[in-house]
Every structure is written in structure tokens, then in C-alpha cells.
mmCIF file of the C-alpha atoms, coordinates in Angstrom:
data_MODEL
# 
_entry.id   MODEL 
# 
loop_
_atom_site.group_PDB 
_atom_site.id 
_atom_site.type_symbol 
_atom_site.label_atom_id 
_atom_site.label_alt_id 
_atom_site.label_comp_id 
_atom_site.label_asym_id 
_atom_site.label_entity_id 
_atom_site.label_seq_id 
_atom_site.pdbx_PDB_ins_code 
_atom_site.Cartn_x 
_atom_site.Cartn_y 
_atom_site.Cartn_z 
_atom_site.occupancy 
_atom_site.B_iso_or_equiv 
_atom_site.pdbx_formal_charge 
_atom_site.auth_seq_id 
_atom_site.auth_comp_id 
_atom_site.auth_asym_id 
_atom_site.auth_atom_id 
_atom_site.pdbx_PDB_model_num 
ATOM 1   C CA . MET A 1 1   ? 48.819  -23.232 20.477  1.00 0.00 ? 1   MET A CA 1 
ATOM 2   C CA . ARG A 1 2   ? 49.833  -21.036 17.591  1.00 0.00 ? 2   ARG A CA 1 
ATOM 3   C CA . ARG A 1 3   ? 47.897  -23.262 15.176  1.00 0.00 ? 3   ARG A CA 1 
ATOM 4   C CA . PHE A 1 4   ? 44.798  -22.982 17.353  1.00 0.00 ? 4   PHE A CA 1 
ATOM 5   C CA . PHE A 1 5   ? 45.150  -19.185 17.383  1.00 0.00 ? 5   PHE A CA 1 
ATOM 6   C CA . ILE A 1 6   ? 45.442  -19.053 13.575  1.00 0.00 ? 6   ILE A CA 1 
ATOM 7   C CA . LEU A 1 7   ? 42.325  -21.209 13.182  1.00 0.00 ? 7   LEU A CA 1 
ATOM 8   C CA . PHE A 1 8   ? 40.406  -18.981 15.599  1.00 0.00 ? 8   PHE A CA 1 
ATOM 9   C CA . LEU A 1 9   ? 41.565  -15.835 13.769  1.00 0.00 ? 9   LEU A CA 1 
ATOM 10  C CA . SER A 1 10  ? 40.504  -17.302 10.407  1.00 0.00 ? 10  SER A CA 1 
ATOM 11  C CA . PHE A 1 11  ? 37.079  -18.160 11.811  1.00 0.00 ? 11  PHE A CA 1 
ATOM 12  C CA . LEU A 1 12  ? 36.707  -14.665 13.250  1.00 0.00 ? 12  LEU A CA 1 
ATOM 13  C CA . LEU A 1 13  ? 37.663  -12.992 9.964   1.00 0.00 ? 13  LEU A CA 1 
ATOM 14  C CA . ALA A 1 14  ? 35.211  -15.172 8.042   1.00 0.00 ? 14  ALA A CA 1 
ATOM 15  C CA . GLY A 1 15  ? 32.484  -14.245 10.494  1.00 0.00 ? 15  GLY A CA 1 
ATOM 16  C CA . MET A 1 16  ? 33.312  -10.541 10.204  1.00 0.00 ? 16  MET A CA 1 
ATOM 17  C CA . THR A 1 17  ? 33.104  -10.789 6.413   1.00 0.00 ? 17  THR A CA 1 
ATOM 18  C CA . ALA A 1 18  ? 29.700  -12.433 6.652   1.00 0.00 ? 18  ALA A CA 1 
ATOM 19  C CA . SER A 1 19  ? 28.607  -9.771  9.124   1.00 0.00 ? 19  SER A CA 1 
ATOM 20  C CA . CYS A 1 20  ? 29.727  -6.992  6.802   1.00 0.00 ? 20  CYS A CA 1 
ATOM 21  C CA . SER A 1 21  ? 27.772  -8.606  3.980   1.00 0.00 ? 21  SER A CA 1 
ATOM 22  C CA . THR A 1 22  ? 24.667  -8.819  6.162   1.00 0.00 ? 22  THR A CA 1 
ATOM 23  C CA . ILE A 1 23  ? 24.943  -5.198  7.268   1.00 0.00 ? 23  ILE A CA 1 
ATOM 24  C CA . SER A 1 24  ? 25.528  -4.035  3.698   1.00 0.00 ? 24  SER A CA 1 
ATOM 25  C CA . GLN A 1 25  ? 22.511  -5.985  2.512   1.00 0.00 ? 25  GLN A CA 1 
ATOM 26  C CA . ARG A 1 26  ? 20.289  -4.480  5.225   1.00 0.00 ? 26  ARG A CA 1 
ATOM 27  C CA . GLN A 1 27  ? 21.505  -0.982  4.304   1.00 0.00 ? 27  GLN A CA 1 
ATOM 28  C CA . SER A 1 28  ? 20.553  -1.539  0.669   1.00 0.00 ? 28  SER A CA 1 
ATOM 29  C CA . SER A 1 29  ? 16.864  -2.053  1.581   1.00 0.00 ? 29  SER A CA 1 
ATOM 30  C CA . ALA A 1 30  ? 15.153  1.123   2.727   1.00 0.00 ? 30  ALA A CA 1 
ATOM 31  C CA . GLN A 1 31  ? 12.089  -0.840  3.805   1.00 0.00 ? 31  GLN A CA 1 
ATOM 32  C CA . VAL A 1 32  ? 10.993  -4.422  4.263   1.00 0.00 ? 32  VAL A CA 1 
ATOM 33  C CA . ALA A 1 33  ? 9.315   -5.797  1.125   1.00 0.00 ? 33  ALA A CA 1 
ATOM 34  C CA . VAL A 1 34  ? 5.511   -5.660  1.062   1.00 0.00 ? 34  VAL A CA 1 
ATOM 35  C CA . GLN A 1 35  ? 3.523   -8.804  0.300   1.00 0.00 ? 35  GLN A CA 1 
ATOM 36  C CA . LYS A 1 36  ? 0.697   -7.645  -1.950  1.00 0.00 ? 36  LYS A CA 1 
ATOM 37  C CA . GLY A 1 37  ? -2.465  -9.637  -2.419  1.00 0.00 ? 37  GLY A CA 1 
ATOM 38  C CA . ALA A 1 38  ? -4.158  -9.511  -5.819  1.00 0.00 ? 38  ALA A CA 1 
ATOM 39  C CA . PRO A 1 39  ? -7.306  -7.360  -6.055  1.00 0.00 ? 39  PRO A CA 1 
ATOM 40  C CA . VAL A 1 40  ? -10.440 -9.410  -5.457  1.00 0.00 ? 40  VAL A CA 1 
ATOM 41  C CA . VAL A 1 41  ? -13.105 -8.308  -7.946  1.00 0.00 ? 41  VAL A CA 1 
ATOM 42  C CA . TYR A 1 42  ? -16.640 -9.093  -6.811  1.00 0.00 ? 42  TYR A CA 1 
ATOM 43  C CA . ILE A 1 43  ? -18.519 -6.989  -9.370  1.00 0.00 ? 43  ILE A CA 1 
ATOM 44  C CA . HIS A 1 44  ? -17.370 -5.572  -12.712 1.00 0.00 ? 44  HIS A CA 1 
ATOM 45  C CA . PRO A 1 45  ? -18.998 -4.452  -15.972 1.00 0.00 ? 45  PRO A CA 1 
ATOM 46  C CA . LEU A 1 46  ? -18.875 -6.615  -19.068 1.00 0.00 ? 46  LEU A CA 1 
ATOM 47  C CA . ASP A 1 47  ? -17.308 -3.739  -21.009 1.00 0.00 ? 47  ASP A CA 1 
ATOM 48  C CA . PRO A 1 48  ? -15.117 -1.507  -18.801 1.00 0.00 ? 48  PRO A CA 1 
ATOM 49  C CA . GLN A 1 49  ? -14.325 0.760   -21.749 1.00 0.00 ? 49  GLN A CA 1 
ATOM 50  C CA . ALA A 1 50  ? -17.965 1.833   -21.821 1.00 0.00 ? 50  ALA A CA 1 
ATOM 51  C CA . TYR A 1 51  ? -17.179 3.956   -18.741 1.00 0.00 ? 51  TYR A CA 1 
ATOM 52  C CA . ALA A 1 52  ? -13.910 5.465   -19.975 1.00 0.00 ? 52  ALA A CA 1 
ATOM 53  C CA . MET A 1 53  ? -15.561 8.825   -20.702 1.00 0.00 ? 53  MET A CA 1 
ATOM 54  C CA . SER A 1 54  ? -17.394 8.955   -17.371 1.00 0.00 ? 54  SER A CA 1 
ATOM 55  C CA . SER A 1 55  ? -16.875 11.524  -14.634 1.00 0.00 ? 55  SER A CA 1 
ATOM 56  C CA . VAL A 1 56  ? -16.081 10.202  -11.157 1.00 0.00 ? 56  VAL A CA 1 
ATOM 57  C CA . GLY A 1 57  ? -16.487 11.816  -7.756  1.00 0.00 ? 57  GLY A CA 1 
ATOM 58  C CA . ILE A 1 58  ? -14.351 10.660  -4.821  1.00 0.00 ? 58  ILE A CA 1 
ATOM 59  C CA . PRO A 1 59  ? -15.327 11.668  -1.269  1.00 0.00 ? 59  PRO A CA 1 
ATOM 60  C CA . PRO A 1 60  ? -12.993 10.905  1.655   1.00 0.00 ? 60  PRO A CA 1 
ATOM 61  C CA . PHE A 1 61  ? -12.821 7.173   2.278   1.00 0.00 ? 61  PHE A CA 1 
ATOM 62  C CA . ASP A 1 62  ? -14.903 5.746   5.090   1.00 0.00 ? 62  ASP A CA 1 
ATOM 63  C CA . LEU A 1 63  ? -12.759 4.401   7.930   1.00 0.00 ? 63  LEU A CA 1 
ATOM 64  C CA . ALA A 1 64  ? -13.012 1.599   10.438  1.00 0.00 ? 64  ALA A CA 1 
ATOM 65  C CA . SER A 1 65  ? -12.833 2.762   14.049  1.00 0.00 ? 65  SER A CA 1 
ATOM 66  C CA . GLY A 1 66  ? -9.410  3.675   15.362  1.00 0.00 ? 66  GLY A CA 1 
ATOM 67  C CA . ILE A 1 67  ? -7.901  4.737   12.018  1.00 0.00 ? 67  ILE A CA 1 
ATOM 68  C CA . ASN A 1 68  ? -6.390  8.209   11.664  1.00 0.00 ? 68  ASN A CA 1 
ATOM 69  C CA . PRO A 1 69  ? -9.155  10.417  10.144  1.00 0.00 ? 69  PRO A CA 1 
ATOM 70  C CA . ARG A 1 70  ? -6.649  12.069  7.800   1.00 0.00 ? 70  ARG A CA 1 
ATOM 71  C CA . LEU A 1 71  ? -6.069  8.753   6.060   1.00 0.00 ? 71  LEU A CA 1 
ATOM 72  C CA . GLY A 1 72  ? -9.548  8.891   4.495   1.00 0.00 ? 72  GLY A CA 1 
ATOM 73  C CA . GLU A 1 73  ? -8.787  12.182  2.754   1.00 0.00 ? 73  GLU A CA 1 
ATOM 74  C CA . ALA A 1 74  ? -5.313  10.989  1.794   1.00 0.00 ? 74  ALA A CA 1 
ATOM 75  C CA . ALA A 1 75  ? -6.759  7.854   0.198   1.00 0.00 ? 75  ALA A CA 1 
ATOM 76  C CA . ALA A 1 76  ? -9.241  9.881   -1.859  1.00 0.00 ? 76  ALA A CA 1 
ATOM 77  C CA . SER A 1 77  ? -6.470  12.193  -3.077  1.00 0.00 ? 77  SER A CA 1 
ATOM 78  C CA . ILE A 1 78  ? -4.193  9.264   -3.982  1.00 0.00 ? 78  ILE A CA 1 
ATOM 79  C CA . PHE A 1 79  ? -6.938  7.539   -5.967  1.00 0.00 ? 79  PHE A CA 1 
ATOM 80  C CA . GLN A 1 80  ? -7.724  10.783  -7.803  1.00 0.00 ? 80  GLN A CA 1 
ATOM 81  C CA . ASP A 1 81  ? -4.072  11.238  -8.788  1.00 0.00 ? 81  ASP A CA 1 
ATOM 82  C CA . ILE A 1 82  ? -3.711  7.636   -9.971  1.00 0.00 ? 82  ILE A CA 1 
ATOM 83  C CA . LEU A 1 83  ? -6.986  7.545   -11.924 1.00 0.00 ? 83  LEU A CA 1 
ATOM 84  C CA . LEU A 1 84  ? -6.148  10.839  -13.642 1.00 0.00 ? 84  LEU A CA 1 
ATOM 85  C CA . GLY A 1 85  ? -2.541  9.854   -14.299 1.00 0.00 ? 85  GLY A CA 1 
ATOM 86  C CA . ARG A 1 86  ? -3.541  6.551   -15.886 1.00 0.00 ? 86  ARG A CA 1 
ATOM 87  C CA . GLU A 1 87  ? -6.465  8.180   -17.744 1.00 0.00 ? 87  GLU A CA 1 
ATOM 88  C CA . THR A 1 88  ? -8.864  5.546   -16.437 1.00 0.00 ? 88  THR A CA 1 
ATOM 89  C CA . PHE A 1 89  ? -11.784 7.995   -16.576 1.00 0.00 ? 89  PHE A CA 1 
ATOM 90  C CA . HIS A 1 90  ? -12.422 11.257  -18.402 1.00 0.00 ? 90  HIS A CA 1 
ATOM 91  C CA . ARG A 1 91  ? -12.790 13.384  -15.272 1.00 0.00 ? 91  ARG A CA 1 
ATOM 92  C CA . VAL A 1 92  ? -12.062 12.657  -11.612 1.00 0.00 ? 92  VAL A CA 1 
ATOM 93  C CA . LYS A 1 93  ? -13.133 15.105  -8.921  1.00 0.00 ? 93  LYS A CA 1 
ATOM 94  C CA . LEU A 1 94  ? -12.467 15.169  -5.178  1.00 0.00 ? 94  LEU A CA 1 
ATOM 95  C CA . LEU A 1 95  ? -15.571 15.748  -3.067  1.00 0.00 ? 95  LEU A CA 1 
ATOM 96  C CA . PRO A 1 96  ? -15.171 17.344  0.382   1.00 0.00 ? 96  PRO A CA 1 
ATOM 97  C CA . GLU A 1 97  ? -18.218 15.770  1.999   1.00 0.00 ? 97  GLU A CA 1 
ATOM 98  C CA . HIS A 1 98  ? -17.836 12.595  4.060   1.00 0.00 ? 98  HIS A CA 1 
ATOM 99  C CA . TYR A 1 99  ? -20.391 9.830   3.587   1.00 0.00 ? 99  TYR A CA 1 
ATOM 100 C CA . GLY A 1 100 ? -21.795 7.234   5.964   1.00 0.00 ? 100 GLY A CA 1 
ATOM 101 C CA . ASN A 1 101 ? -23.406 4.748   3.585   1.00 0.00 ? 101 ASN A CA 1 
ATOM 102 C CA . ALA A 1 102 ? -24.005 4.116   -0.112  1.00 0.00 ? 102 ALA A CA 1 
ATOM 103 C CA . ASP A 1 103 ? -27.151 6.275   -0.221  1.00 0.00 ? 103 ASP A CA 1 
ATOM 104 C CA . GLU A 1 104 ? -25.284 9.280   1.159   1.00 0.00 ? 104 GLU A CA 1 
ATOM 105 C CA . ALA A 1 105 ? -22.485 8.737   -1.355  1.00 0.00 ? 105 ALA A CA 1 
ATOM 106 C CA . LEU A 1 106 ? -25.019 8.595   -4.190  1.00 0.00 ? 106 LEU A CA 1 
ATOM 107 C CA . ARG A 1 107 ? -26.670 11.826  -3.045  1.00 0.00 ? 107 ARG A CA 1 
ATOM 108 C CA . ALA A 1 108 ? -23.280 13.555  -2.953  1.00 0.00 ? 108 ALA A CA 1 
ATOM 109 C CA . GLY A 1 109 ? -22.510 12.321  -6.465  1.00 0.00 ? 109 GLY A CA 1 
ATOM 110 C CA . ARG A 1 110 ? -25.837 13.542  -7.818  1.00 0.00 ? 110 ARG A CA 1 
ATOM 111 C CA . ARG A 1 111 ? -25.336 16.983  -6.280  1.00 0.00 ? 111 ARG A CA 1 
ATOM 112 C CA . GLU A 1 112 ? -21.948 17.198  -7.993  1.00 0.00 ? 112 GLU A CA 1 
ATOM 113 C CA . LYS A 1 113 ? -23.431 15.885  -11.262 1.00 0.00 ? 113 LYS A CA 1 
ATOM 114 C CA . VAL A 1 114 ? -20.867 13.118  -11.733 1.00 0.00 ? 114 VAL A CA 1 
ATOM 115 C CA . ASP A 1 115 ? -21.611 9.844   -13.510 1.00 0.00 ? 115 ASP A CA 1 
ATOM 116 C CA . LEU A 1 116 ? -19.961 7.582   -10.926 1.00 0.00 ? 116 LEU A CA 1 
ATOM 117 C CA . ILE A 1 117 ? -19.260 7.944   -7.232  1.00 0.00 ? 117 ILE A CA 1 
ATOM 118 C CA . MET A 1 118 ? -16.460 6.057   -5.499  1.00 0.00 ? 118 MET A CA 1 
ATOM 119 C CA . ALA A 1 119 ? -17.448 4.731   -2.082  1.00 0.00 ? 119 ALA A CA 1 
ATOM 120 C CA . GLY A 1 120 ? -14.111 3.662   -0.657  1.00 0.00 ? 120 GLY A CA 1 
ATOM 121 C CA . ARG A 1 121 ? -13.467 2.202   2.764   1.00 0.00 ? 121 ARG A CA 1 
ATOM 122 C CA . ILE A 1 122 ? -10.292 1.410   4.681   1.00 0.00 ? 122 ILE A CA 1 
ATOM 123 C CA . ASN A 1 123 ? -11.206 -1.666  6.678   1.00 0.00 ? 123 ASN A CA 1 
ATOM 124 C CA . TYR A 1 124 ? -7.863  -1.992  8.428   1.00 0.00 ? 124 TYR A CA 1 
ATOM 125 C CA . ALA A 1 125 ? -4.663  0.045   8.490   1.00 0.00 ? 125 ALA A CA 1 
ATOM 126 C CA . LEU A 1 126 ? -1.623  -0.425  10.699  1.00 0.00 ? 126 LEU A CA 1 
ATOM 127 C CA . GLU A 1 127 ? 1.582   1.561   10.331  1.00 0.00 ? 127 GLU A CA 1 
ATOM 128 C CA . GLY A 1 128 ? 4.429   -0.688  11.409  1.00 0.00 ? 128 GLY A CA 1 
ATOM 129 C CA . THR A 1 129 ? 7.942   0.101   12.572  1.00 0.00 ? 129 THR A CA 1 
ATOM 130 C CA . GLU A 1 130 ? 11.316  0.220   10.832  1.00 0.00 ? 130 GLU A CA 1 
ATOM 131 C CA . LEU A 1 131 ? 11.315  -3.576  11.178  1.00 0.00 ? 131 LEU A CA 1 
ATOM 132 C CA . GLY A 1 132 ? 8.079   -3.884  9.185   1.00 0.00 ? 132 GLY A CA 1 
ATOM 133 C CA . GLY A 1 133 ? 4.631   -4.939  10.345  1.00 0.00 ? 133 GLY A CA 1 
ATOM 134 C CA . SER A 1 134 ? 2.453   -2.548  8.292   1.00 0.00 ? 134 SER A CA 1 
ATOM 135 C CA . ARG A 1 135 ? -0.915  -3.831  7.055   1.00 0.00 ? 135 ARG A CA 1 
ATOM 136 C CA . LEU A 1 136 ? -3.734  -2.509  4.886   1.00 0.00 ? 136 LEU A CA 1 
ATOM 137 C CA . ASP A 1 137 ? -7.167  -3.797  3.892   1.00 0.00 ? 137 ASP A CA 1 
ATOM 138 C CA . ILE A 1 138 ? -9.207  -1.657  1.514   1.00 0.00 ? 138 ILE A CA 1 
ATOM 139 C CA . SER A 1 139 ? -12.456 -1.935  -0.444  1.00 0.00 ? 139 SER A CA 1 
ATOM 140 C CA . VAL A 1 140 ? -13.849 0.250   -3.226  1.00 0.00 ? 140 VAL A CA 1 
ATOM 141 C CA . ARG A 1 141 ? -17.278 0.457   -4.830  1.00 0.00 ? 141 ARG A CA 1 
ATOM 142 C CA . LEU A 1 142 ? -18.032 2.543   -7.894  1.00 0.00 ? 142 LEU A CA 1 
ATOM 143 C CA . LEU A 1 143 ? -21.738 3.362   -8.041  1.00 0.00 ? 143 LEU A CA 1 
ATOM 144 C CA . ASN A 1 144 ? -23.747 4.667   -10.984 1.00 0.00 ? 144 ASN A CA 1 
ATOM 145 C CA . THR A 1 145 ? -25.334 7.882   -9.694  1.00 0.00 ? 145 THR A CA 1 
ATOM 146 C CA . ARG A 1 146 ? -28.232 7.594   -12.148 1.00 0.00 ? 146 ARG A CA 1 
ATOM 147 C CA . THR A 1 147 ? -29.273 4.011   -11.393 1.00 0.00 ? 147 THR A CA 1 
ATOM 148 C CA . GLY A 1 148 ? -27.684 3.502   -7.967  1.00 0.00 ? 148 GLY A CA 1 
ATOM 149 C CA . LYS A 1 149 ? -26.210 0.182   -9.093  1.00 0.00 ? 149 LYS A CA 1 
ATOM 150 C CA . THR A 1 150 ? -22.703 -0.996  -8.231  1.00 0.00 ? 150 THR A CA 1 
ATOM 151 C CA . ILE A 1 151 ? -20.479 -0.996  -11.323 1.00 0.00 ? 151 ILE A CA 1 
ATOM 152 C CA . TRP A 1 152 ? -17.264 -2.170  -9.632  1.00 0.00 ? 152 TRP A CA 1 
ATOM 153 C CA . HIS A 1 153 ? -16.659 -3.746  -6.239  1.00 0.00 ? 153 HIS A CA 1 
ATOM 154 C CA . ILE A 1 154 ? -13.001 -4.474  -5.521  1.00 0.00 ? 154 ILE A CA 1 
ATOM 155 C CA . GLU A 1 155 ? -11.116 -5.383  -2.354  1.00 0.00 ? 155 GLU A CA 1 
ATOM 156 C CA . GLN A 1 156 ? -7.412  -5.756  -1.703  1.00 0.00 ? 156 GLN A CA 1 
ATOM 157 C CA . ALA A 1 157 ? -5.165  -6.525  1.262   1.00 0.00 ? 157 ALA A CA 1 
ATOM 158 C CA . MET A 1 158 ? -1.413  -6.324  1.699   1.00 0.00 ? 158 MET A CA 1 
ATOM 159 C CA . GLU A 1 159 ? 1.032   -6.697  4.541   1.00 0.00 ? 159 GLU A CA 1 
ATOM 160 C CA . GLN A 1 160 ? 4.663   -6.145  5.382   1.00 0.00 ? 160 GLN A CA 1 
ATOM 161 C CA . PRO A 1 161 ? 6.292   -8.996  7.341   1.00 0.00 ? 161 PRO A CA 1 
ATOM 162 C CA . MET A 1 162 ? 8.426   -8.262  10.384  1.00 0.00 ? 162 MET A CA 1 
ATOM 163 C CA . ASP A 1 163 ? 12.169  -8.401  9.715   1.00 0.00 ? 163 ASP A CA 1 
ATOM 164 C CA . TYR A 1 164 ? 13.443  -9.320  13.163  1.00 0.00 ? 164 TYR A CA 1 
ATOM 165 C CA . PRO A 1 165 ? 17.150  -8.629  13.779  1.00 0.00 ? 165 PRO A CA 1 
ATOM 166 C CA . ARG A 1 166 ? 19.565  -11.410 14.644  1.00 0.00 ? 166 ARG A CA 1 
ATOM 167 C CA . THR A 1 167 ? 20.242  -11.625 18.374  1.00 0.00 ? 167 THR A CA 1 
ATOM 168 C CA . ASP A 1 168 ? 22.611  -14.592 18.646  1.00 0.00 ? 168 ASP A CA 1 
ATOM 169 C CA . ILE A 1 169 ? 25.870  -14.128 20.575  1.00 0.00 ? 169 ILE A CA 1 
ATOM 170 C CA . LEU A 1 170 ? 28.195  -14.483 17.568  1.00 0.00 ? 170 LEU A CA 1 
ATOM 171 C CA . HIS A 1 171 ? 26.286  -11.885 15.549  1.00 0.00 ? 171 HIS A CA 1 
ATOM 172 C CA . SER A 1 172 ? 26.272  -9.492  18.519  1.00 0.00 ? 172 SER A CA 1 
ATOM 173 C CA . LEU A 1 173 ? 30.034  -9.915  18.942  1.00 0.00 ? 173 LEU A CA 1 
ATOM 174 C CA . LEU A 1 174 ? 30.787  -9.360  15.267  1.00 0.00 ? 174 LEU A CA 1 
ATOM 175 C CA . THR A 1 175 ? 28.444  -6.380  15.071  1.00 0.00 ? 175 THR A CA 1 
ATOM 176 C CA . ALA A 1 176 ? 30.178  -4.789  18.062  1.00 0.00 ? 176 ALA A CA 1 
ATOM 177 C CA . LEU A 1 177 ? 33.481  -4.917  16.164  1.00 0.00 ? 177 LEU A CA 1 
ATOM 178 C CA . GLN A 1 178 ? 32.028  -3.017  13.200  1.00 0.00 ? 178 GLN A CA 1 
ATOM 179 C CA . PRO A 1 179 ? 31.455  0.741   12.913  1.00 0.00 ? 179 PRO A CA 1 
ATOM 180 C CA . PRO A 1 180 ? 27.798  1.769   13.323  1.00 0.00 ? 180 PRO A CA 1 
ATOM 181 C CA . ALA A 1 181 ? 25.742  1.268   10.170  1.00 0.00 ? 181 ALA A CA 1 
ATOM 182 C CA . ILE A 1 182 ? 24.629  4.430   8.392   1.00 0.00 ? 182 ILE A CA 1 
ATOM 183 C CA . ARG A 1 183 ? 20.834  4.543   8.524   1.00 0.00 ? 183 ARG A CA 1 
ATOM 184 C CA . ARG A 1 184 ? 19.039  5.577   5.358   1.00 0.00 ? 184 ARG A CA 1 
ATOM 185 C CA . SER A 1 185 ? 16.059  7.920   5.363   1.00 0.00 ? 185 SER A CA 1 
ATOM 186 C CA . LYS A 1 186 ? 12.795  6.000   5.639   1.00 0.00 ? 186 LYS A CA 1 
ATOM 187 C CA . GLY A 1 187 ? 10.848  7.747   2.878   1.00 0.00 ? 187 GLY A CA 1 
ATOM 188 C CA . ALA A 1 188 ? 7.051   7.882   2.832   1.00 0.00 ? 188 ALA A CA 1 
ATOM 189 C CA . PRO A 1 189 ? 5.022   5.983   5.450   1.00 0.00 ? 189 PRO A CA 1 
ATOM 190 C CA . VAL A 1 190 ? 4.449   2.399   4.350   1.00 0.00 ? 190 VAL A CA 1 
ATOM 191 C CA . VAL A 1 191 ? 0.625   2.529   4.580   1.00 0.00 ? 191 VAL A CA 1 
ATOM 192 C CA . VAL A 1 192 ? 0.549   5.526   2.215   1.00 0.00 ? 192 VAL A CA 1 
ATOM 193 C CA . ASN A 1 193 ? 2.706   3.589   -0.253  1.00 0.00 ? 193 ASN A CA 1 
ATOM 194 C CA . MET A 1 194 ? 0.346   0.625   0.108   1.00 0.00 ? 194 MET A CA 1 
ATOM 195 C CA . LEU A 1 195 ? -2.610  2.892   -0.730  1.00 0.00 ? 195 LEU A CA 1 
ATOM 196 C CA . ALA A 1 196 ? -0.794  4.069   -3.855  1.00 0.00 ? 196 ALA A CA 1 
ATOM 197 C CA . GLN A 1 197 ? -0.070  0.471   -4.920  1.00 0.00 ? 197 GLN A CA 1 
ATOM 198 C CA . SER A 1 198 ? -3.700  -0.468  -4.358  1.00 0.00 ? 198 SER A CA 1 
ATOM 199 C CA . ALA A 1 199 ? -4.884  2.555   -6.352  1.00 0.00 ? 199 ALA A CA 1 
ATOM 200 C CA . VAL A 1 200 ? -2.661  1.535   -9.283  1.00 0.00 ? 200 VAL A CA 1 
ATOM 201 C CA . ASP A 1 201 ? -3.935  -2.050  -9.213  1.00 0.00 ? 201 ASP A CA 1 
ATOM 202 C CA . MET A 1 202 ? -7.586  -1.024  -9.001  1.00 0.00 ? 202 MET A CA 1 
ATOM 203 C CA . ALA A 1 203 ? -7.161  1.575   -11.744 1.00 0.00 ? 203 ALA A CA 1 
ATOM 204 C CA . ASP A 1 204 ? -5.771  -1.157  -13.997 1.00 0.00 ? 204 ASP A CA 1 
ATOM 205 C CA . VAL A 1 205 ? -8.715  -3.415  -13.156 1.00 0.00 ? 205 VAL A CA 1 
ATOM 206 C CA . MET A 1 206 ? -11.174 -0.612  -13.954 1.00 0.00 ? 206 MET A CA 1 
ATOM 207 C CA . ALA A 1 207 ? -9.397  -0.088  -17.262 1.00 0.00 ? 207 ALA A CA 1 
ATOM 208 C CA . GLY A 1 208 ? -10.051 -3.720  -18.162 1.00 0.00 ? 208 GLY A CA 1 
ATOM 209 C CA . ALA A 1 209 ? -6.852  -5.477  -17.063 1.00 0.00 ? 209 ALA A CA 1 
ATOM 210 C CA . ARG A 1 210 ? -7.293  -9.132  -16.151 1.00 0.00 ? 210 ARG A CA 1 
ATOM 211 C CA . TYR A 1 211 ? -3.977  -9.351  -14.313 1.00 0.00 ? 211 TYR A CA 1 
ATOM 212 C CA . VAL A 1 212 ? -1.969  -6.868  -12.246 1.00 0.00 ? 212 VAL A CA 1 
ATOM 213 C CA . LYS A 1 213 ? 1.733   -6.750  -11.457 1.00 0.00 ? 213 LYS A CA 1 
ATOM 214 C CA . ARG A 1 214 ? 2.613   -8.634  -8.266  1.00 0.00 ? 214 ARG A CA 1 
# 
């Protein structure tokens, strides 16, 4: 009987150690990792550097139905910051006017006397939970305001898998024996971070990069 008790106690301690390791590992990750798809480039110039001294206007991004209207303005602001920070173009200007199609975007760019106008669109955006589940699908066109032609057309999608918690009986028992885990602050919303990652990737593509960091 005593031997059986010792074996059971050893098993329980081993399980508690594994549980502690699991909890510690979950605490060390503020968010579930995002799976980022590479930018898909449909149209690009032969010499991207020929546009390095261009001025670019960015109106609020067009949005698919059901997406928070503020996200269109946030996307435009993020792309402006990234393009300026990486010196992709000589001048990048936010435009307040929303656009409905490429012709309206071109007219706005001509009024502002910029060389290129960015017609961005968020095709899909879903803010997940603390377990993950966020998704983003975005497309960007850079149009020449003088000729009306598309200079760049890039799309990118990324998602954050769900990190479902363990619900088996042993894990529940071991977790109950541990003190509550200290929850870390969540930081910026995941979709906003996805927009920033997409802006960095697309800025690199517009600067002439053939590969982006995965």
C-alpha cells in the first residue's frame, strides 16, 4: 500500500511539474503567433527605384461591408508611417476624402497634386479573442495620377490560429492545485498589428525587394 502511494505521489509531482511548465510557457507568449502569407504581387514596375522620388497620397482604405469604419483611416495612417519611416517614397500625404472606386481615387490624387494615389481595400478583417482567431485580407493599388495606370497591385492575407486550452481531467486537476496564472497585458489589437506587418512587407516590395521576412 505504501509503495502504491509513493508511486501515485511521484506521478502527481511529475504532472504538476509539467503543468507548471505549460503555464509558464503560456505566460511567456502575450499573443498567439500569426501565420503571415507572402504578399502576392500582380502588377509591379520594371524599375521600382524610378518612383522613389514620387509623392503619394493615401485616402482612407475602402472597406468590405461589416468592417469597423475607423479601420480604413487607421490603415491609411499606418501605411503613411511605414512608407515614410522606410523612405520608400519622397513624400507621403494622408488624404481625408473617402473614395468609392479607382476613378474617384485618381480625382482625389490629382486635386492634391500627388504623383501616385494609393487605393487600398480591406477585404476581410476579424478581431479574434485572447485565444487567437484574428484574420486579415488586404489589397493595395498604387495608381499613376497622370496616366491612370496601375503601377503596383499587391494583396496579402494573414491569420492567427486558435490556441484552444486543454480540457482533459488530469490537466484540470493539476491546474486547480496551482495558484492562478498572472495574465499579461494584451497590447495592441491583433488586426492593427497585422496591418502594420502588411504595410512593412508591401513597403519592401515597392522598394524593390524580391523576398520579405516571414
